[in-house]
Residue frames as qw, qx, qy, qz and C-alpha x, y, z in Angstrom:
[[0.740, 0.009, 0.130, -0.660, 108.14, 148.04, 106.31],
 [0.124, -0.180, 0.975, 0.045, 107.89, 144.27, 106.70],
 [0.688, 0.047, -0.279, -0.668, 105.22, 142.44, 104.78],
 [0.341, -0.148, 0.893, -0.253, 103.91, 139.37, 106.57],
 [0.366, -0.041, -0.737, -0.567, 102.10, 136.89, 104.36],
 [0.656, -0.165, 0.288, -0.678, 98.64, 135.98, 105.53],
 [0.136, -0.089, 0.987, 0.012, 98.03, 132.34, 106.25],
 [0.576, -0.080, -0.436, -0.687, 95.10, 130.76, 104.52],
 [0.686, -0.215, 0.514, -0.467, 92.77, 128.63, 106.61],
 [0.105, -0.174, 0.951, 0.234, 93.24, 124.93, 105.80],
 [0.639, 0.019, -0.353, -0.683, 90.52, 123.39, 103.71],
 [0.438, -0.153, 0.812, -0.353, 88.75, 120.69, 105.68],
 [0.343, 0.023, -0.806, -0.482, 87.55, 117.65, 103.72],
 [0.758, -0.208, 0.080, -0.613, 84.21, 116.11, 104.48],
 [0.482, -0.267, 0.824, -0.130, 84.22, 112.66, 105.99],
 [0.701, 0.331, -0.414, -0.477, 83.95, 109.97, 103.33],
 [0.637, -0.247, 0.716, -0.140, 83.47, 106.29, 104.05],
 [0.382, 0.384, -0.703, -0.461, 84.43, 103.91, 101.30],
 [0.918, -0.041, 0.129, -0.372, 82.38, 100.77, 100.77],
 [0.701, -0.277, 0.629, 0.191, 84.05, 97.39, 100.46],
 [0.710, 0.563, 0.386, 0.173, 83.24, 97.43, 96.76],
 [0.225, 0.960, -0.135, 0.095, 85.10, 100.75, 96.37],
 [0.440, -0.703, 0.554, 0.071, 88.07, 99.49, 98.40],
 [0.793, 0.069, 0.577, 0.181, 88.22, 96.38, 96.23],
 [0.573, 0.778, 0.193, 0.171, 88.17, 98.53, 93.10],
 [0.073, -0.938, 0.340, -0.017, 90.99, 100.67, 94.51],
 [0.648, -0.418, 0.620, 0.141, 93.07, 97.56, 95.19],
 [0.767, 0.402, 0.461, 0.195, 92.48, 96.30, 91.65],
 [0.378, 0.913, 0.006, 0.151, 93.53, 99.63, 90.19],
 [0.327, -0.815, 0.475, 0.055, 96.63, 99.82, 92.41],
 [0.764, -0.118, 0.604, 0.196, 97.62, 96.33, 91.11],
 [0.654, 0.628, 0.339, 0.249, 97.29, 97.66, 87.53],
 [0.570, 0.032, 0.033, 0.821, 99.67, 100.50, 88.36],
 [0.047, -0.829, -0.293, -0.475, 97.29, 103.41, 88.76],
 [0.276, 0.315, -0.443, 0.793, 98.81, 106.08, 91.04],
 [0.273, -0.465, -0.721, 0.436, 97.54, 106.62, 94.54],
 [0.002, 0.321, 0.101, -0.942, 97.14, 110.33, 93.91],
 [0.321, -0.023, -0.534, -0.782, 94.85, 109.82, 90.92],
 [0.408, -0.358, -0.838, -0.057, 92.80, 107.27, 92.88],
 [0.192, -0.396, -0.524, 0.729, 92.50, 109.73, 95.79],
 [0.187, 0.211, -0.133, -0.950, 91.11, 112.37, 93.46],
 [0.379, -0.117, -0.748, -0.531, 88.78, 109.88, 91.77],
 [0.478, -0.427, -0.766, 0.043, 87.26, 108.63, 95.04],
 [0.229, -0.789, -0.064, -0.566, 87.35, 111.95, 96.92],
 [0.798, -0.578, -0.079, 0.147, 89.68, 110.81, 99.70],
 [0.137, -0.886, 0.430, 0.110, 93.18, 111.71, 100.80],
 [0.607, 0.503, -0.615, 0.003, 96.29, 110.01, 99.51],
 [0.142, -0.381, 0.808, -0.427, 96.90, 108.67, 103.01],
 [0.776, 0.065, 0.376, -0.502, 93.61, 106.79, 102.81],
 [0.825, 0.457, -0.293, -0.157, 94.77, 105.05, 99.63],
 [0.269, 0.542, -0.742, 0.288, 98.09, 104.23, 101.35],
 [0.473, -0.247, 0.656, -0.534, 96.23, 102.79, 104.33],
 [0.891, 0.228, 0.093, -0.382, 94.13, 100.57, 102.09],
 [0.685, 0.530, -0.497, 0.053, 97.30, 99.31, 100.37],
 [0.000, 0.492, -0.747, 0.446, 99.08, 98.80, 103.71],
 [0.672, -0.118, 0.510, -0.524, 96.15, 96.87, 105.19],
 [0.889, 0.348, -0.178, -0.240, 96.03, 94.61, 102.13],
 [0.456, 0.531, -0.672, 0.243, 99.67, 93.74, 102.68],
 [0.309, -0.330, 0.702, -0.550, 98.95, 92.94, 106.38],
 [0.832, 0.078, 0.254, -0.488, 96.01, 90.70, 105.45],
 [0.815, 0.434, -0.376, -0.084, 98.02, 88.76, 102.85],
 [0.180, 0.542, -0.742, 0.352, 100.77, 88.19, 105.41],
 [0.572, -0.248, 0.577, -0.528, 98.39, 86.29, 107.73]]
């Protein structure tokens, strides 16, 4: 008898739009060394969103 593990349905997050004020606060906290994962949990977004904010900041500073 072969036991096949059941796959769980992925949990879909609700869409969350961050205000400029929130993005600015995230940038400030990143500069102080707060981890992206903890910021993602705090603001209810994915870690990739935090990474995108950081990446876009670097792009803007380069101009």
